[in-house]
MILO-98212 format. One line per field, with one value per atom (N, C-alpha, C, O, CB): residue number from 1; residue in three letters; atom name; x, y, z. Coordinates in steps of 0.001 Angstrom, whole numbers, plus 500000, padded with zeros to 6 digits. Glycine has a CB too. Layout:
<rs>
i: [NUM, ...]
aa: [ALA, ...]
at: [CA, ...]
xx: [X, ...]
yy: [Y, ...]
zz: [Z, ...]
</rs>
This chain:
<rs>
i: [1, 1, 1, 1, 1, 2, 2, 2, 2, 2, 3, 3, 3, 3, 3, 4, 4, 4, 4, 4, 5, 5, 5, 5, 5, 6, 6, 6, 6, 6, 7, 7, 7, 7, 7, 8, 8, 8, 8, 8, 9, 9, 9, 9, 9, 10, 10, 10, 10, 10, 11, 11, 11, 11, 11, 12, 12, 12, 12, 12, 13, 13, 13, 13, 13, 14, 14, 14, 14, 14, 15, 15, 15, 15, 15, 16, 16, 16, 16, 16, 17, 17, 17, 17, 17, 18, 18, 18, 18, 18, 19, 19, 19, 19, 19, 20, 20, 20, 20, 20, 21, 21, 21, 21, 21, 22, 22, 22, 22, 22, 23, 23, 23, 23, 23, 24, 24, 24, 24, 24, 25, 25, 25, 25, 25, 26, 26, 26, 26, 26, 27, 27, 27, 27, 27, 28, 28, 28, 28, 28, 29, 29, 29, 29, 29, 30, 30, 30, 30, 30, 31, 31, 31, 31, 31, 32, 32, 32, 32, 32, 33, 33, 33, 33, 33, 34, 34, 34, 34, 34, 35, 35, 35, 35, 35, 36, 36, 36, 36, 36, 37, 37, 37, 37, 37, 38, 38, 38, 38, 38, 39, 39, 39, 39, 39, 40, 40, 40, 40, 40, 41, 41, 41, 41, 41, 42, 42, 42, 42, 42, 43, 43, 43, 43, 43, 44, 44, 44, 44, 44, 45, 45, 45, 45, 45, 46, 46, 46, 46, 46, 47, 47, 47, 47, 47, 48, 48, 48, 48, 48, 49, 49, 49, 49, 49, 50, 50, 50, 50, 50, 51, 51, 51, 51, 51, 52, 52, 52, 52, 52, 53, 53, 53, 53, 53, 54, 54, 54, 54, 54, 55, 55, 55, 55, 55, 56, 56, 56, 56, 56, 57, 57, 57, 57, 57, 58, 58, 58, 58, 58, 59, 59, 59, 59, 59, 60, 60, 60, 60, 60, 61, 61, 61, 61, 61, 62, 62, 62, 62, 62, 63, 63, 63, 63, 63, 64, 64, 64, 64, 64, 65, 65, 65, 65, 65, 66, 66, 66, 66, 66, 67, 67, 67, 67, 67, 68, 68, 68, 68, 68, 69, 69, 69, 69, 69, 70, 70, 70, 70, 70, 71, 71, 71, 71, 71, 72, 72, 72, 72, 72]
aa: [UNK, UNK, UNK, UNK, UNK, UNK, UNK, UNK, UNK, UNK, UNK, UNK, UNK, UNK, UNK, UNK, UNK, UNK, UNK, UNK, UNK, UNK, UNK, UNK, UNK, UNK, UNK, UNK, UNK, UNK, UNK, UNK, UNK, UNK, UNK, UNK, UNK, UNK, UNK, UNK, UNK, UNK, UNK, UNK, UNK, UNK, UNK, UNK, UNK, UNK, UNK, UNK, UNK, UNK, UNK, UNK, UNK, UNK, UNK, UNK, UNK, UNK, UNK, UNK, UNK, UNK, UNK, UNK, UNK, UNK, UNK, UNK, UNK, UNK, UNK, UNK, UNK, UNK, UNK, UNK, UNK, UNK, UNK, UNK, UNK, UNK, UNK, UNK, UNK, UNK, UNK, UNK, UNK, UNK, UNK, UNK, UNK, UNK, UNK, UNK, UNK, UNK, UNK, UNK, UNK, UNK, UNK, UNK, UNK, UNK, UNK, UNK, UNK, UNK, UNK, UNK, UNK, UNK, UNK, UNK, UNK, UNK, UNK, UNK, UNK, UNK, UNK, UNK, UNK, UNK, UNK, UNK, UNK, UNK, UNK, UNK, UNK, UNK, UNK, UNK, UNK, UNK, UNK, UNK, UNK, UNK, UNK, UNK, UNK, UNK, UNK, UNK, UNK, UNK, UNK, UNK, UNK, UNK, UNK, UNK, UNK, UNK, UNK, UNK, UNK, UNK, UNK, UNK, UNK, UNK, UNK, UNK, UNK, UNK, UNK, UNK, UNK, UNK, UNK, UNK, UNK, UNK, UNK, UNK, UNK, UNK, UNK, UNK, UNK, UNK, UNK, UNK, UNK, UNK, UNK, UNK, UNK, UNK, UNK, UNK, UNK, UNK, UNK, UNK, UNK, UNK, UNK, UNK, UNK, UNK, UNK, UNK, UNK, UNK, UNK, UNK, UNK, UNK, UNK, UNK, UNK, UNK, UNK, UNK, UNK, UNK, UNK, UNK, UNK, UNK, UNK, UNK, UNK, UNK, UNK, UNK, UNK, UNK, UNK, UNK, UNK, UNK, UNK, UNK, UNK, UNK, UNK, UNK, UNK, UNK, UNK, UNK, UNK, UNK, UNK, UNK, UNK, UNK, UNK, UNK, UNK, UNK, UNK, UNK, UNK, UNK, UNK, UNK, UNK, UNK, UNK, UNK, UNK, UNK, UNK, UNK, UNK, UNK, UNK, UNK, UNK, UNK, UNK, UNK, UNK, UNK, UNK, UNK, UNK, UNK, UNK, UNK, UNK, UNK, UNK, UNK, UNK, UNK, UNK, UNK, UNK, UNK, UNK, UNK, UNK, UNK, UNK, UNK, UNK, UNK, UNK, UNK, UNK, UNK, UNK, UNK, UNK, UNK, UNK, UNK, UNK, UNK, UNK, UNK, UNK, UNK, UNK, UNK, UNK, UNK, UNK, UNK, UNK, UNK, UNK, UNK, UNK, UNK, UNK, UNK, UNK, UNK, UNK, UNK, UNK, UNK, UNK, UNK, UNK, UNK, UNK, UNK, UNK, UNK, UNK, UNK, UNK, UNK, UNK, UNK]
at: [N, CA, C, O, CB, N, CA, C, O, CB, N, CA, C, O, CB, N, CA, C, O, CB, N, CA, C, O, CB, N, CA, C, O, CB, N, CA, C, O, CB, N, CA, C, O, CB, N, CA, C, O, CB, N, CA, C, O, CB, N, CA, C, O, CB, N, CA, C, O, CB, N, CA, C, O, CB, N, CA, C, O, CB, N, CA, C, O, CB, N, CA, C, O, CB, N, CA, C, O, CB, N, CA, C, O, CB, N, CA, C, O, CB, N, CA, C, O, CB, N, CA, C, O, CB, N, CA, C, O, CB, N, CA, C, O, CB, N, CA, C, O, CB, N, CA, C, O, CB, N, CA, C, O, CB, N, CA, C, O, CB, N, CA, C, O, CB, N, CA, C, O, CB, N, CA, C, O, CB, N, CA, C, O, CB, N, CA, C, O, CB, N, CA, C, O, CB, N, CA, C, O, CB, N, CA, C, O, CB, N, CA, C, O, CB, N, CA, C, O, CB, N, CA, C, O, CB, N, CA, C, O, CB, N, CA, C, O, CB, N, CA, C, O, CB, N, CA, C, O, CB, N, CA, C, O, CB, N, CA, C, O, CB, N, CA, C, O, CB, N, CA, C, O, CB, N, CA, C, O, CB, N, CA, C, O, CB, N, CA, C, O, CB, N, CA, C, O, CB, N, CA, C, O, CB, N, CA, C, O, CB, N, CA, C, O, CB, N, CA, C, O, CB, N, CA, C, O, CB, N, CA, C, O, CB, N, CA, C, O, CB, N, CA, C, O, CB, N, CA, C, O, CB, N, CA, C, O, CB, N, CA, C, O, CB, N, CA, C, O, CB, N, CA, C, O, CB, N, CA, C, O, CB, N, CA, C, O, CB, N, CA, C, O, CB, N, CA, C, O, CB, N, CA, C, O, CB, N, CA, C, O, CB, N, CA, C, O, CB, N, CA, C, O, CB, N, CA, C, O, CB]
xx: [500805, 500096, 500807, 501801, 499272, 500398, 501462, 501049, 499880, 501600, 502208, 502154, 502161, 502718, 503298, 501655, 501706, 501705, 500590, 500750, 502705, 502620, 501257, 500775, 504014, 500806, 499507, 499556, 498570, 499342, 501034, 501089, 501116, 500744, 502190, 501596, 501432, 500441, 500329, 502014, 499300, 498015, 497187, 496531, 497551, 497294, 496832, 496912, 495909, 497134, 498080, 498617, 498164, 497936, 500019, 498034, 497799, 496408, 496450, 499252, 495363, 494373, 493643, 493477, 493344, 493347, 492502, 493163, 492449, 492183, 494558, 495233, 495277, 494743, 496782, 495657, 495940, 494364, 494444, 496664, 493206, 491898, 491902, 491620, 490606, 492066, 492052, 492806, 492277, 492563, 493907, 494762, 494702, 495577, 496173, 493678, 493650, 493528, 492446, 492395, 494361, 494505, 493396, 492711, 495839, 493359, 492175, 492882, 492246, 491795, 494528, 494875, 494760, 494902, 496303, 494456, 494122, 495603, 496649, 492868, 495711, 496737, 496760, 495703, 496639, 497981, 498190, 498527, 499444, 499524, 497867, 498185, 498869, 498223, 497038, 499970, 501082, 501229, 501088, 502134, 501589, 501815, 503299, 503247, 500207, 504365, 505721, 506023, 506367, 505926, 505700, 506134, 504960, 504942, 507217, 504077, 502901, 501559, 500781, 502643, 501290, 499993, 498714, 498385, 499700, 498253, 497102, 495454, 494402, 497446, 495578, 494270, 494879, 496035, 493659, 493592, 493789, 492566, 491424, 493511, 493023, 492003, 491880, 492775, 492689, 490717, 490160, 489287, 488532, 489247, 489165, 488564, 486698, 486504, 489427, 485898, 484434, 484224, 484694, 483597, 483590, 482921, 482140, 481320, 482176, 482180, 481019, 480322, 480789, 481351, 478897, 478011, 478764, 479629, 476271, 478090, 478129, 477802, 478402, 477705, 476797, 475848, 476566, 476398, 474246, 477394, 478151, 479317, 479708, 478507, 479671, 481001, 480581, 481411, 481699, 479591, 478991, 479016, 478342, 477532, 479894, 480421, 481372, 481364, 479179, 482153, 482912, 484135, 485007, 483024, 484481, 485812, 485634, 486610, 486416, 484334, 483989, 484939, 484951, 482408, 485785, 486551, 487913, 488941, 485986, 487982, 489557, 490392, 491559, 489629, 489259, 490093, 489824, 488959, 489368, 490570, 490029, 490409, 491421, 490748, 489496, 489101, 489981, 489687, 487433, 491097, 491836, 491321, 491517, 493493, 490834, 490417, 489014, 488157, 491292, 488771, 487491, 487393, 488100, 487369, 486470, 486504, 485731, 485656, 485959, 484948, 484034, 485173, 484883, 482625, 485945, 486859, 488371, 489036, 487317, 488565, 489655, 490950, 491903, 489609, 490995, 492025, 492360, 493092, 492857, 491863, 492215, 490958, 489749, 492623, 491620, 490397, 490574, 491580, 490971, 489070, 489118, 487622, 486665, 489316, 487778, 486774, 486175, 486733, 487440, 484908, 484333, 483618, 482623, 483065, 484428, 484177, 483381, 483688, 485359, 482261, 480981, 480792, 479880, 479703]
yy: [498777, 499949, 501423, 501688, 499994, 502172, 503649, 504442, 504759, 504685, 504858, 505524, 507063, 507294, 505079, 508035, 509388, 510421, 510593, 509626, 511252, 512309, 513131, 513515, 513523, 513304, 514021, 515589, 516125, 514130, 516234, 517424, 517330, 518273, 518115, 516090, 516048, 515834, 516254, 515483, 514937, 514607, 516124, 516484, 513499, 516779, 518067, 518954, 519658, 518550, 519249, 519833, 519110, 519847, 519886, 517917, 517444, 516519, 515421, 516496, 516765, 515885, 515520, 514383, 516632, 516489, 516306, 515500, 514792, 517625, 515480, 514736, 513437, 512480, 515385, 513251, 512177, 511168, 509941, 512641, 511778, 511099, 510985, 509802, 511831, 511554, 511198, 510078, 509189, 512223, 509753, 508669, 507414, 506555, 509243, 507480, 506472, 504879, 504558, 506846, 504090, 502656, 502005, 502472, 502228, 500720, 499631, 499407, 499054, 497743, 499653, 499239, 500382, 500196, 498683, 501756, 502745, 503353, 502914, 502223, 503996, 504907, 504917, 504967, 506165, 504871, 505188, 506496, 506808, 504296, 507481, 508676, 508651, 508102, 509512, 509114, 509469, 510771, 511837, 509253, 510554, 512034, 511700, 510828, 512744, 512347, 511970, 510623, 510124, 512643, 509804, 508738, 507653, 506599, 508763, 507926, 507215, 507082, 508032, 507858, 505824, 505774, 506547, 506404, 504148, 507308, 507793, 507611, 507689, 509480, 507399, 507278, 506275, 506063, 508958, 505745, 504615, 505213, 505452, 502660, 505373, 506165, 504832, 504090, 507861, 504808, 503479, 504033, 504886, 502163, 503746, 503960, 503351, 502178, 503683, 503987, 503887, 502474, 502466, 505510, 501529, 500628, 501049, 501925, 499918, 500598, 501188, 500065, 498959, 502204, 500556, 499407, 499043, 499705, 499866, 497576, 497132, 497574, 497376, 496384, 498199, 499196, 500610, 501194, 499621, 501094, 501914, 501701, 502500, 502331, 500715, 500276, 499747, 499337, 498734, 499866, 499694, 500940, 501959, 499272, 500679, 501566, 502780, 503942, 502144, 502341, 503240, 503097, 503884, 503044, 502273, 502319, 502842, 502887, 501013, 503345, 503722, 504949, 505882, 504050, 504964, 505990, 505562, 506124, 507617, 504534, 504338, 503042, 502733, 504292, 502304, 501006, 501173, 501881, 499273, 500528, 500114, 498615, 498033, 501107, 498174, 496928, 496719, 497363, 496858, 495757, 495669, 494121, 493041, 495711, 494134, 492923, 492472, 493249, 491911, 491078, 490543, 490207, 489327, 489101, 490995, 490431, 489313, 488805, 491398, 488587, 487535, 486194, 484998, 487782, 486541, 485647, 485189, 485940, 486684, 483779, 483430, 483907, 484385, 481865, 483777, 483782, 482733, 482720, 484142, 481702, 480252, 479824, 479890, 478792, 479414, 479102, 477291, 476623, 479956, 476844, 475505, 475084, 475823, 474897, 473847, 473424, 472009, 471099, 473159, 472302, 470904, 470017, 470304, 471296, 468829, 467878, 466833, 466332, 467427, 466560, 465587, 464816, 463998, 466113]
zz: [500171, 499960, 499747, 500422, 501051, 499004, 499230, 500151, 500369, 498013, 500842, 501959, 501502, 500429, 502891, 502139, 501771, 502741, 503235, 501005, 503222, 504547, 504431, 503366, 504564, 505486, 505805, 505068, 504563, 507593, 505131, 504421, 502913, 502214, 504854, 502372, 501120, 500438, 499286, 500780, 501226, 501021, 501023, 500046, 502198, 502011, 501953, 501103, 500987, 502679, 500225, 499290, 497941, 496981, 499561, 497806, 496396, 496666, 496110, 495706, 497325, 497770, 496277, 495836, 498994, 495776, 494453, 493480, 492769, 493761, 493300, 492226, 493096, 492537, 491636, 494012, 494575, 494641, 494699, 496012, 494623, 494615, 493231, 493040, 495270, 492094, 490678, 490681, 490014, 489708, 491207, 490891, 491940, 492052, 490807, 492564, 493634, 493105, 492614, 494573, 493167, 493121, 493879, 494788, 493667, 493262, 494446, 495756, 496749, 493807, 495789, 497179, 498183, 499391, 497223, 497558, 498236, 499111, 498632, 499121, 499931, 500500, 501761, 502389, 500147, 502390, 504206, 504133, 503374, 505180, 504887, 505165, 506536, 507429, 505063, 506826, 507637, 508187, 507588, 506988, 509634, 510141, 511110, 511976, 511229, 510903, 511508, 511842, 512914, 512670, 509976, 509937, 510220, 509584, 510764, 511105, 511800, 511169, 511084, 513000, 510706, 510092, 511047, 512225, 509848, 510077, 510951, 510245, 510880, 511241, 509045, 508116, 506964, 506598, 507405, 506545, 505307, 504366, 504757, 505850, 503192, 502243, 501245, 500838, 501395, 501047, 499944, 499022, 499488, 500671, 497670, 497058, 497234, 497553, 496169, 497066, 497136, 496072, 494934, 496559, 496547, 495679, 494586, 494862, 496352, 493237, 492566, 492056, 491782, 491463, 491934, 491476, 490093, 489520, 491271, 489646, 488444, 487234, 486178, 488489, 487430, 486379, 486049, 484978, 487161, 487109, 486669, 485620, 484769, 487638, 485831, 485224, 483378, 482567, 486395, 483214, 481820, 480879, 481025, 481970, 479911, 479017, 479781, 479377, 478217, 480894, 481527, 480776, 481145, 482997, 479763, 478841, 477611, 476863, 478573, 477158, 475856, 475581, 476385, 475720, 474388, 473760, 474467, 474091, 474027, 475535, 475955, 475488, 475726, 477540, 474639, 474206, 472483, 471966, 475015, 471958, 470472, 470194, 470583, 469214, 469523, 469128, 467728, 466721, 468973, 467744, 466629, 465675, 466233, 467205, 464602, 463990, 464262, 464682, 464376, 463993, 463980, 465747, 466237, 462798, 466556, 468071, 468082, 469201, 469202, 466964, 467052, 466718, 466735, 465870, 466547, 465687, 466698, 467411, 464109, 466446, 467198, 466345, 466961, 467519, 464899, 464202, 463628, 462638, 464748, 464177, 463229, 462390, 462613, 464294, 461462, 460187, 460300, 460542, 458078, 459997, 459937, 459100, 458871, 461533, 458798, 457943, 458784, 459398, 456322, 458501, 459287, 458155, 457490, 460631, 458126, 457332, 458074, 459156, 456768, 457303, 457711, 456881, 456995, 457923]
</rs>
């Protein structure tokens, strides 16, 4: 888990919140842990479409890329 000093957290709070990973961060004061910040759980419905415009499909998404013939 990433550690961050309370003073640095205060200075960069919004940026830290924007880049918070699943493990969260441990906020320290004089090197001693005082708080742990974890991301809020998101409902599955919120995730639908969340990657739109962020990924690109290359090739035929429905194909394995292997050609075969069924002989019957």
